[in-house]
Structure formats: C-alpha cells, structure tokens
VODO-785711 format. One record per residue: z, x, y of N, C-alpha, C, CB in turn; residue in three letters. Coordinates in steps of 0.02 Angstrom, whole numbers, plus 50000, padded with zeros to 5 digits. Glycine has a CB too. Layout:
N
ZXYZXYZXYZXYALA ...
***
This chain:
390
577004769846372576414771346412576034764946427575954776446377MET 575934763746490575624757446510574864757846504575824755646581GLU 574584752646475573864752246467573564747846522573674749646398LEU 572954749446541572574744946585572214740046541572074748946631ILE 572384733646546572124728746499571404726946514572554722446499GLU 571014725246463570334723046474570314716746517569984721846408PRO 569744715546549569704709846595569574703246559569154711046645VAL 569414703446494569224697346460569774694646416568604698646419ASP 570404695946433570954693346393571024685846405571614697046411VAL 570964681946351571014674746356571744672546353570604671246301GLU 571944668046396572634665746399572784661446338572764661746464ARG 573314663246301573534659446242574284658646247573324663046176VAL 574534652546244575254651346249575574651746180575384644446281ARG 576124655546173576474655846109576824649246094576994661546110PRO 576894647546031577154640846014577894639846031577064639645941PRO 578284645246036578994644546049579214648046113579394647245990HIS 578754649146158578924652246221578744659646224579664651446235GLY 578674662146285578454669046295578984674046274578274670046368VAL 579614672946292580124677946280580244679346205580774675746311GLU 580284674146162580344675746090579744679646064580434669446050PRO 579144677946087578554681546065578574688746091577914678046090ALA 578794689746153578864696446180579354700646139579084696246253MET 579904697446122580404701046082580114703146014581034696746071PHE 579724698745983579424700345918578954706345925579044694245890ALA 578554706445978578094712045988578464718546003577594710446045LEU 578984718246045579374724146061579734726745999579884722646117MET 580004722245958580334724245896579844727845850580644718145861LEU 579224725445848578724728545805578534735545830578104724145801ALA 578434736345896578264743045921578854747745913578044742645995THR 579464745045920580064749145908580094751445835580704745045925PHE 579954746945789580004748545718579474753645697579924742145676THR 578854752545719578324757245702578454764045734577634754545724ILE 578704764045796578884770245828579434773945792579094769045900GLY 579934770145768580474773145730580214776045665581024768045716THR 579754772445632579464774845570579104781545579578994769845542GLY 578794782445638578454788845651578944794345668577944787945708GLU 579374793145718579794798445744580384800145699580044796545813PHE 580604795345657581184796645615581074802545568581354790545574ALA 580464803245542580334808645495580464815445524579614808245470MET 580374816245590580494822745621581224824645618580254822545694MET 581674819645621582384821045614582624821345542582774815845650GLY 582204818845496582404818745425582134824645385582164812345393LEU 581764829045418581454834645381581964838745341581094839145428LEU 582554840445370583024844345330583234840845265583644845745371PRO 583364834245269583554830545210582974829945161583804823545229GLU 582374828745187581784828145144581654834745107581174826145185LEU 581664840245143581534846745112582064848445060581494852245164SER 582684846845074583224848145027583144843944963583904846745059HIS 582974837544971582924833244913582334835044868582854825944935SER 581804837844898581214839844858581234847144838580584838444898LEU 581724850944863581774857944846581224862244875581784858644772GLY 581004860644936580474864444969580704866645038579814860244974ILE 580314870845071580494873345137580364867945190580114879745153SER 580684868945248580574864545305579844864545326581014866545364ILE 579544870445330578844870945352578384867445303578634878245360SER 578524867745238578104864245189578204856745194578274866645117ARG 578824854545204578964847345209578644844245271579714846145210ALA 578524848245323578244845545384577544842845375578244850845438SER 577234844145318576554841645305576544833945303576284844445239SER 577104830845288577124823445287577004820645357577784820845258VAL 577214824345408577104822245477576364822745494577524826345526ILE 576054828145473575334828945484574934823645447575104835945462SER 575164821745387574814816545349574844809845386575134815845279ALA 575414808245415575474802045454575004802345515576204801045478TYR 575014808045549574594808745608573854808045590574714815545641ALA 573654810745534572964810045511572794802745498572844814245448LEU 573264799045471573154791845460573044788145524573744788945424GLY 573414789945577573314786845642572624788345669573854789145692VAL 572424794645664571774796745690571204793045656571684804445682VAL 571254792345590570724788945552570754781445561570784790645478VAL 571354778645559571434771345559571304767945624572104769645536GLY 571484771145680571424767745745570724765245760571644772445800ALA 570204769545758569534766845772569264762345718569054772545783PRO 569424763845654569164759645599569434752545603569354762745531LEU 570084751845614570384745145618570164741545681571154745645615ILE 570104745245737569874742145799569184739145791569874747245856ALA 568754742345753568074739845742568064734445689567614745545722VAL 568394735645632568364730945575568714724445591568674734145514ALA 569244724645632569624718545645569474715145710570344720045642GLY 568944717045743568794714345810568694706845810568184717745838ALA 568404704045758568254696945756568844692645733567664695645710LYS 569364695645705569934691945680570384689445735570334696245632LEU 570764683945724571284682145772571774687945777571654675645749PRO 572014689245837572434695145847573104694545810572574696345921ARG 573364688445805573984687445766573864689345693574224680145772ARG 573304687245665573144688945596573074696445587572494685445574THR 572754699745635572664706945631573334710545635572204709345687LEU 573784708245678574454711245682574824710545616574854707945738LEU 574794704645586575134703545522574844707945467575084696145502LEU 574184708645466573864712845415574074720145423573104712245419ALA 574124722445485574334729345496575064730445478574214731345570MET 575484725445489576184726045468576244726345393576594720245496LEU 575824722645357575824723145284575654730245262575324718145253VAL 575154733245293574964740145277575544744945294574334742245316LEU 575884743745349576464747745368577014747145315576734745545437PHE 577134741045291577654739945240577474743345174577764732545230LEU 576844742845155576624746045092576734753545096575874744445078VAL 576534756545151576604763745158577324765945160576254766145220GLY 577744762345197578454764245201578814763345135578794760245255ASN 578674757845101578994756745036578764761944986578824749645010THR 578124763644987577874768844944578184775544958577124769344950GLY 578324776945022578654783245041579324783845006578744783645117THR 579684778345002580344778444971580294779644896580704771844984ILE 579784776744864579744776744791579424783044762579354770844769LEU 579024786544802578654792244775579114798244760578094794344824MET 579014801644703579484806844683579304813844707579524806944609PRO 578684815044728578494821944746578134822044813578044824944691ASN 578034828144839577774828944906577064826144914577774836244925LEU 576624827344867575934825144872575904817544877575524827544813LEU 576274814044836576264806744838576574804044903576654803844778ASP 577084807444927577384805444991576884806445048578034809345005ILE 576504811945045575984813045095575474807445096575634819745082GLU 575274805145037574784799645033575084793345064574584798344959VAL 575714791945050576024785945077576114786445153576704784845045MET 576264792445178576314793145250575634792345284576614800045267ARG 575104794545251574434793545277574284786045282573914796945232PHE 574444782245230574334775045230574744771645285574514771945161ILE 575374773845293575804770845344575524772045414576504773645339THR 575204777745424574934779345490574304775645508574804786645494GLY 573944772945459573304769745472573344764145526573034766845409LEU 573834759645523573844754245573574154756145640574204748345546PRO 574434762045646574844763845704574484762845770575074771045698HIS 573934766445781573584766245845573314759445863573034771245846GLY 572984756245815572694749645828573244744445841572264747445769ALA 573814745145808574344740245818574564740045890574944741745772PHE 574664745845921574894745945990574364743146036575074753146011PHE 573724744546023573194741746065573164734246060572534744746046GLY 573194731545998573154724245989573784720846015573064722645914VAL 574364723946004574994721046030574964720546106575594725246008ALA 574674725546139574604725346212574164719546233574314731946238ALA 573614718346196573174712846212573514706046202572544713246169LEU 573914705546148574274699246135574784698046190574624699446066VAL 575144703246211575614702446265575274700346329575994708946277GLY 574704703346345574344701646406574084694446404573754706346416ALA 573934691946344573644685246338574154679746351573344684346269SER 574804681546351575324676446357575524674846429575924678546319MET 575284678746477575514677846546574914677646593575994683546566VAL 575034675746654574504675646704574304682846721574714671746766GLU 573724683446750573434690146763573904694546806572764689446798ARG 574254691646854574664695546899575254698846863574934691146954ALA 575434696346805576014699146768575814703246707576474693446747ARG 575174704146696574954707246634575154714546628574204706646627ARG 575124718246683575294725246680576014726346659575174728546747GLY 576474722546690577184723146672577314720746601577614719146721ARG 576954715646580577054713046513576824718046460576674706446504THR 576254721146471576024726246425576514732046422575324728846445VAL 576784733946481577284739246482577894737446440577494740646553GLY 578114731146443578694729046403578544729346329578904721946422ARG 577944727146310577764727246239577794734346212577064724346228VAL 577504739046249577454745846224578084749946236576874749246256LEU 578574747246272579194750846283579584751746219579614747346335SER 579414747846167579774748446104579734755346074579504743446055GLY 579154758646082579074765246053579514770346089578334767446055ILE 579624769446155580074773846191580794772846168580004772746267MET 580994766546160581674765146138581784767546066581814757646143PHE 581254768146028581334770645959581574777845960580674770145921SER 581404781746012581644788646016582364789046039581194792646062THR 582584783846075583274783746100583764781046048583314779546164VAL 583544776046011583994772545965583774773545892584014765045981VAL 583144771945877582924771845807582944778545773582234769245804GLY 582664783745805582644790345773583334793445764582214794945815SER 583774793245816584444795945805584834792345750584834795745868PRO 584784785645748585134781945696584864783645627585074774445709LEU 584204784645622583904786545558584154793345536583134786645564SER 584204798045582584474804645565585194804145542584424809445625THR 585584800145576586284799245557586334796145487586654794745608TYR 585924791045475585924787845409585704792645355585474781645409ALA 585194796845369584954801645320585484806745303584324805145345ALA 585874808845352586394813845340586954811245296586684816245406ASN 587044804645297587594801745259587374797945196587984797045303HIS 586764795145197586534791145141585894793745109586414784145164LEU 585574798645140584934801245114584344798445153584864799545040GLY 583794802345153583214800345193582874794045166582704805945195TRP 582914792945101582604786845072582964780545097582614787144995ARG 583614780945105583984775145131583774773645203584754776445128ALA 583664778845242583444777845311582774774145313583384784645348ALA 582304776145269581654772745269581684765945236581154777045233TYR 582174764745193582274758045166582474753345223582814758045110ALA 582904755745268583104751645325582514750245371583664755145365ALA 582084755145381581484754145422581024749045390581104760845432ILE 580954749145323580534744345289580814737245297580484746145214SER 581474736545292581774729845301581664727445373582534730145286LEU 581704731945420581564730145489580834728145498581754735945537LEU 580384731645462579674729745464579554722745437579264734745424GLY 579914720945384579854714145356580084708945407580264713545292LEU 580624710545443580864706045496580344705245551581534708645525LEU 580004710745567579464710445618578904705945595579194717545632CYS 578714706545532578184702245505578364694845514578054703845430PHE 578974693045495579184686045500579214683845573579874685145467LEU 579454688245617579504686445688578824685345719579884691845726ALA 578344689745705577674688845733577324682845703577254695145723ILE 577424681745638577124675845606577374669345638577304675845530TRP 578014669245658578304663145684578214662445760579044662845667TYR 578284668045797578314667645870577654669445906578854672045894PHE 577224673445876576624675745911576144670045924576274681245872ALA 575764670345978575274664945993574744664445939574954666146061PRO 574544658345923574024657045872573334657145906574154650045837ARG 573074662945915572414663445947571874662045896572304670345979ASP 571274660645920570704659145877570324665545859570234654045912LYS 569894665145808569464670945792569004672545851569044669545729PRO 568724678445851568294680745905567604682345877568604686945940HIS 567214677145861566564678245828566064682045870566274671645808PRO 566144681845936565664685245980565844692445995565604681446045ASN 566404694745967566614701645980566104706545951567314702945950ALA 565934711445990565454716445969565784723345972564804716346014ASN 566224724445924566614730645925566194736845918567134730445870ALA 565624736345882565204742245873564934744845940564624740645826LEU 564844740145987564604742346053565104746946087564464736346097ALA 565744746146070566254750446101566194757646079566944747746084GLU 565864758846023565784765746000565374769846049565454765845931LEU 565054766546096564694770246148565154774446190564324765446192GLY 565814773246186566294777446223566234784746203567004774946212ALA 566034785946140565984792846116565414796646150565884792946040PHE 564974793146184564414796446218564604798846288563824791746223LYS 565204796846312565404798446380565804804946380565814792646410ARG 565564810146414565924816646416566634815946442565544821646458PRO 566744811646492567414810946520567904808146469567394806546581GLN 567674803546426568104800846374568294806346325567754795046337VAL 567804810146302567934815346253568384820846281567284818346228LEU 568264822946343568664828246373569384825946385568344830546438LEU 569464819646405570144817046417570524816546352570114810246451THR 570194814346299570524814046233570704821146210570064810746181LEU 570264825946222570404832846203571004835646242569794837246215LEU 571074833646304571654835646344572304833546309571624832646414THR 572324827246288572924824646254573014828046186572884817146245SER 572474828846149572514831546081572784838646080571834831346048ALA 572614842646131572864849546134573524849946172572334854146166ILE 573534847046232574104848046276574754845346249573964844846341GLY 574734839446217575354836446193575584839346126575264828946187PHE 575174843946098575404847346038576044851246050574864852146013GLY 576134853746111576744857346127577364853046121576714860246196GLY 577304846746143577854842046138578054840846065577674835346171LEU 577544839546023577694837845953577904843845912577094834545922PHE 577664849845931577884855845895578644856645901577534862045923ALA 578904855445961579624856145971579994850245940579784856546046ILE 579734844145949580104838345923580144838445847579764831845947TYR 579624840845814579624841045740580194845245714578964843845715THR 580334850845747580834855545721581474855445763580554862445719PHE 581554850445806582134850245850582784849645810582074844445899LEU 582794845045762583404844045722583594850345685583304838345672THR 583104853545652583244859645615583484865245661582624861945577THR 583154865945720583344871245767584044870245794582844871545824ALA 584214864045812584874862745838585414863845786584924855645865LEU 585254862645723585744863645669585814870945650585544859545608SER 585234874445641585244881145613585314886745665584634882345573ASP 585064885545726585094890645778585634889245829584414891245813VAL 585654883145854586164881345903586824879745869585924875245945THR 586804878245803587404877145762587804871045786587854883245762HIS 587454865545799587774859345818587954855245756587324855345865LEU 588504851545758588664846945703588184841045703589394844445708PRO 588204837145649587724831645641587774826645699587844828045576ASP 588384824945720588454819945773588154822445838589194818145783TRP 588204828945850587934831745912587174831945910588224838745924ALA 586894833345851586164833245843585894826345860585964835245771VAL 586234821145835586024814245852586074812945927586454809245813ALA 586584815745959586664814946031586094818146069587334817846054LEU 585894824146047585334827546080584674823746069585274834746052TYR 584604820546012584014816446001583994810546049583984813945928GLN 584574807746063584614802346113584404804946181585324799246115ILE 584644810846198584454813946262583704814946266584824820646273VAL 583404817146209582674817946207582324811146221582454820646137TRP 582574805946188582284799346199582364796946270582604794346152GLY 582934798346301583034796546371582544800346415583754797946393LEU 582394806546396581894810346433581214807146429581864817446406GLY 581034804546370580394801046364580374794846407580264799246291MET 580934791046407580964785046448580904786846522581614781246435LEU 581264792046543581244794046613580544796446632581764799446627ALA 580234800346589579564802846603579064797246609579344807646549GLY 579124792246565578664786546567578754782546631578764782146506ASN 579384781946654579524777946713579374781646778580244775746712ALA 579494788146779579444791946842578944797746836580124794646862PHE 578424796646795577954802046782577614804646844577434799646735GLY 577494800546893577154802946952577534808246991577014797246997GLY 578194808446981578594813247018578664819946983579284810447031ALA 578424820446921578494826646883577904831146898578534825146807MET 578024837346916577494842046934577204845246872577754847446983ALA 576534845646870576204848546811576404855846800575454848046819ASP 576534859546853576674866646845577324868046809576674869946912ARG 577744863046799578394864146766578344863746690578894859146791ASN 577774861546663577744860346591577864866746552577074857446573ILE 577484871846565577544878046526578224881346536576994882846544ASN 578474881246598579124884346611579674880846572579284884246685ARG 579634874146568580144870446533580114871846458580064863046545THR 579514872046429579454873346357579654880446340578744871946333ILE 579474885246382579684892146370580444892846372579374896946422LEU 580764888646412581494888846415581804886846349581744884146470ALA 581444882946308581684881246241581814887546201581184876746204PHE 581354892346204581424898646167581994902746194580774902646170TRP 582064903046261582554907346291583264904646285582394908346364LEU 583344898046287584004894946292584234891546229584004890046348LEU 583834891946175584004888446113584694890246086583484889846061LEU 584914896546088585574898146061586154894846097585684905446061PRO 586054892446158586594889646197586574882046195586554892046270SER 587104878946169587134871646164587154868446234587734869346123SER 587484871846281587534869046349586854869346384588064872946390VAL 586514875046379585864875846412585334871346381585644883046410ALA 585384870046315584884866046281584914858746300584954866846207MET 585474856346325585534849246341585034847046394586244847546363LEU 585004850546453584494848446502583784849846479584614852046568PRO 583684855246439583014856746414582774851246368583014863546377ILE 583234848646326583054843146280582834836946318583654841546235THR 583094836046379582884830446421582234831846457583424828746471PHE 582164837946484581604839446528580934840146492581744845746566LEU 580934842746430580304843646395579934837046385580424846946327ILE 580254831946355579884825646347579774822146414580264820946301PRO 580254822746462580164819446526579554822146562580784820346570ALA 579454828746560578894831746595578234830046563578984839246599THR 578204830746496577564829646461577384822246459577604832446391LEU 577864817946441577724810746440577604808346511578304806946408ILE 577884811846561577784809746630577064809946652578184814146674GLY 576654814446624575954814746645575514810346601575704821846643ILE 575784807546546575364803746501575094797246532575754802046439SER 575474793546574575174787646605574564789346647575684784046648PRO 574584794946683574004796846723573404798446680574174802846767ALA 573524801946624572974803646579572684797346549573224808446523ILE 573124792746527572884786646496572514782246546573464782846465GLN 572764781846607572424777946659571734780746672572834777846723SER 571674787346675571014790346685570554788746627571084798046693HIS 570814788946566570414787446507570144780346511570814788446442LEU 570574775546529570364768646532569844767446587570964764146542MET 569904771346641569424770646696568734773046675569654774546756GLU 568704778446636568044781246618567764778246555568104788746610VAL 568144773846521567914771046458567444765046467568504768846416ALA 567394762446528566944756746540567144750646500566234758646522GLY 566664747846463566794741746424567164743146359566154738246409ASP 567304749346343567614751146280568364752146286567284757446252ALA 568694748146327569404749246340569844748246279569634744746395GLN 569694743346237570104742146178570074748146131569884735846141THR 569464750446118569394756246075569704762346107568654757546060LEU 569644762946173569934768746207570684768846200569744768646281ALA 571004762846202571724762546193571924765146124571984755346203ALA 571544763246073571674765646005571544773145999571254761745955SER 570994775446030570824782546026571344786846060570144783746056LEU 571664784246114572184788246146572764789446099572424784746209ASN 572944784446059573454785446008573224790445956573644778745974ASN 572574790345939572304795245893572384802345921571564793845878SER 572224803045986572274809646017572994812146017572014809446089ALA 573464807646030574174809546028574364811945958574614803746050PHE 574094808845908574284810745840573904816745814574194804845794ASN 573324818145843573024824645831573484830045859572304825145864ILE 573754828645919574244833245948574864833845903574454830946018ALA 575064828245874575634828345828575494832945769575794821145803ASN 574904832145739574724836245681574654843545700574084833645649ALA 574314844845757574214851745779574874855145796573744852045840ALA 575314851645831575954854445848576384855845787576324849845895GLY 576384851145740576764852145679576494857945638576754845745637THR 575834858445633575534864045596575704870745628574764863245592TRP 575664871145695575814877345729576544879245719575644876745803LEU 576994874445727577694875845717577844878345646578114869745731GLY 577534874945596577634877045527577364884045515577304872045479ALA 576784885545545576484892145537576934897645567575794892345571PHE 577204896445626577624901345658578264902545618577804899245729LEU 578564897145593579184897745556579064901245489579504890945544VAL 578534899145453578384902045388578154909245393577864897945352SER 577934911345452577724918245463578314922845477577234918645521SER 578914920145477579504924145487579694925345559579414930645453GLY 579384921645606579524922745676580134918745701578924920845717LEU 580384914245659580984910545677580834904145714581424914845718GLY 581334899645715581254893245747581154893845823581854888845733LEU 581464898845853581404899545925580694901145947581874904945950ALA 580284904045902579594905745920579174899645936579274909745864SER 579404893745914579024887645927578954886446003579374881645894ILE 579434888746042579394888046114578784891446143580014890746146GLY 578634897546120578044901146144577404897646122578054908346120TRP 577374895646059576784892246034576664885646070576834890945960GLY 577194882046084577124875646120576854876746190577804872146122SER 577094882046223576854883446290576104884846290577234889346319ALA 575864888346239575144889846234574744883446225575014894646176LEU 574984878746185574634872446176574614868546242574964868246121LEU 575164868346277575184864746340574714867846391575904864646369SER 574694874546392574234877946437573504876446419574354885546436ALA 573364875946354572694874246331572494867246354572644874746256GLY 572954862546350572814855746373572694855546447573384851146355GLY 573074859446485572984859646557572304862546575573534863846590PHE 572084867646537571424870646549570864865646536571334876846505LEU 570924861846481570424856746466570404851446521570564853446398VAL 570994849646548571014844646601570654847246664571734842746618TYR 570724853646679570364856546735569614856046724570574863846746LEU 569394857246663568684856546646568474849246654568544859046574ILE 568904844646633568754837546639568634835546712569324833346610THR 569074837946756569004836346827568374839546857569624838646865MET 568224845646835567624848946860566994845246838567594856246836ALA 566994842846776566404839046751566334832546789566474837746676GLN 566894829346806566864823046844566574824146913567564819946849ALA 566784829546946566514830947012565764832647009566894836747045ARG 565564836246956564864838046948564444831846937564764842946889LEU 564684827146896564324820946883564264816646946564654816946828SER 564804816646987564804812547047564314815247100565494812247076ALA 564194821847098563764824947147563024824147132563924832147154SER 562874821947070562164821247050561874814647076562094821546972ARG 
***
C-alpha cells in the first residue's frame, strides 16, 4: 500500500548506494510481514503442539494485532526525535526479542505475550521505513520508492507465508519462526550497514500530531478500515484449516492456494482502482458457497484479497489527505486500524467455529464485517460533504 509521504523529508544519501539500502528496507518489510502472516498458516500445527483447538490458538493472532494497535502510535511519538536508522534498528531488536520468545515459550499464555511484544514495532516500522526510502531519492521518485519499500509485505504473502506453512508441516511451527528470527537478524545487519546515517530530529514535535484524533474524517476513515477489513482477516486466519479440513487439499496444494492468495493481494494493490466496491460481499459470500470445491475455491482465493486490498490504497490516500500535518502518525494509525480488523476478524471466525457453525460459516461473518465497513465509509463521505457545505 503506497503512502503519501510528508513534505518535510530531508534528503539523505546512503553510504553504499540507494539500491543496497532499498533492498535492506524491502527485506525488512518482507520479514516483518512474514512474521505476521505466517502464524495464520501455522495455526493447525500450533494448536496440535499445544493440545488446544484451532479457535483457541487463534488468540495469538489477536495478541499480535493488539501489539500493533498499541505500539504504532506510542513508538511514532516516543521515537520522533531519534535518527530514523536508529529507530529502525531498535524496532528490529524488539521484533527479534518477540519472535525468539515465541519459539521458547511452552504454553499459550506466554506465546500470546511474546506475540504482543512482536507486534509492537510493526506499524511504526512501515511508516519509518517509508520515510527512510523517501529520503534517499529526489522528490519526483519518492512515491515509487515508498511503494517499493512497502511491497515487501505483499511479497511476504506470496513467498514468506507459504514457505513458513510448508516448513511447519515438515519441521514444526517453532522451526518456521526460528527461520524468521534468523532472517530478522540479517535485516538488522543489512539496515545497520546500508541504511542512510541520518541525524537526530531535535525539533520534531510528535505530540502535535496527536491532534489527528480530533479530526472526524481521520477517525471515521480508520473505523472504515478497522471494521471493513475484518472480513479479509477472518477468512485468511482460517484459510489453511478450511482448505485442509473442508476442501481436503494436501499440504502442497494448501501452500499453492496461499501463493494464489498472495498474488491476489499483489494484484489488488497494483490494480485497486479497477476493482468495484460492490463485488466485495459477493466474493466473500462465495467462500461459504464454494468452499467444498477445490476448483471453485482457486479463483475465490485470488479474488477476496484482490478486491479488498484493491480499495485499501484509496482509503489510505483519503486518510493521508485529511490528516493534515499528522501524516507520519496517520501512516502508523492506518496499520493499527488494519490490525484491529485482524483481531476482530480472527475473533469473529473463532466465535463462529467454536459455536459449532463450521468453518464455512466464516464466509457469512466476513461478509457482514465488509458490509459494516462499507456503511461506515458512506457515513464518512456524508460527513465530509456536510463539513464542506458549512
């Protein structure tokens, strides 16, 4: 998802060239994205190893999402005066601590705590990484550069998450997260060596950005994402389990469908303007109707993320437009809203499954969340027109 960069980005040249620094930032967003999305594919292995149900194990996803919601604004404010390279490195250390702790913890409660810690730097990391990417190039190239930096999270759904699921099926879920931790260490070294050495920002006034919370358009737009995208995450959380237990696909085919899901996210991000809003609910409802068919589920697995992610650039662009001078905080808050959607979608899916309604019922619940987000967006637009007419 492309961000609109703030106007006060100071140009800083990386010590070893732009491309190595770009690769380091993309690798980091890929790794953090994989750390988030991999757990959705590892739920069957996690629940089996702990001797608990899938719906109970899904709480680790909600714990991560809660960490993102809490950490994004706190880190954006607390680290505003630090050099951005230093802030990126500090957040990677927090990511490594949380991921390593996830591997070592023996029970669900401790794993939940570690997932919460791992989620803390998530939202702020993407916002700061976007600023660092923008600082390395001239103004005319900043939009494309920011898009490249943040493309890592999309590629994590195409490559990182399926590979993690495959590794978990053969080596266990802890081995998959051990690999993610090693990749995180590589990211730390790459950013330490290749990222531009910017100076501290003593004049930064991050607290002033909190004024974004006073703007109705900011709050309504965040609420749109927090509710509407819950449908996406409800399905993605239980996709692996549903394809295995209902569609009866072998492990290799489940990984293939995850790749198709990731390709849908990439396509939606690239061609979002061409996706019609009215198709969202129909596509998600098709998940419920067509889940038993492996052939029918293949296009559905592509269309759900393509349609929902397709509208996210427009939502984020609107948020940045109405945020005024608080664009950095707004970028972090948008990630918070997405992870509120992650937690809400996961909770709803777990509730439906644990209530005995079956995995296919998630399609109906997801459609309701998407419809709720669309309703809030209509209210957002009505409020904007009312404010403009005054």
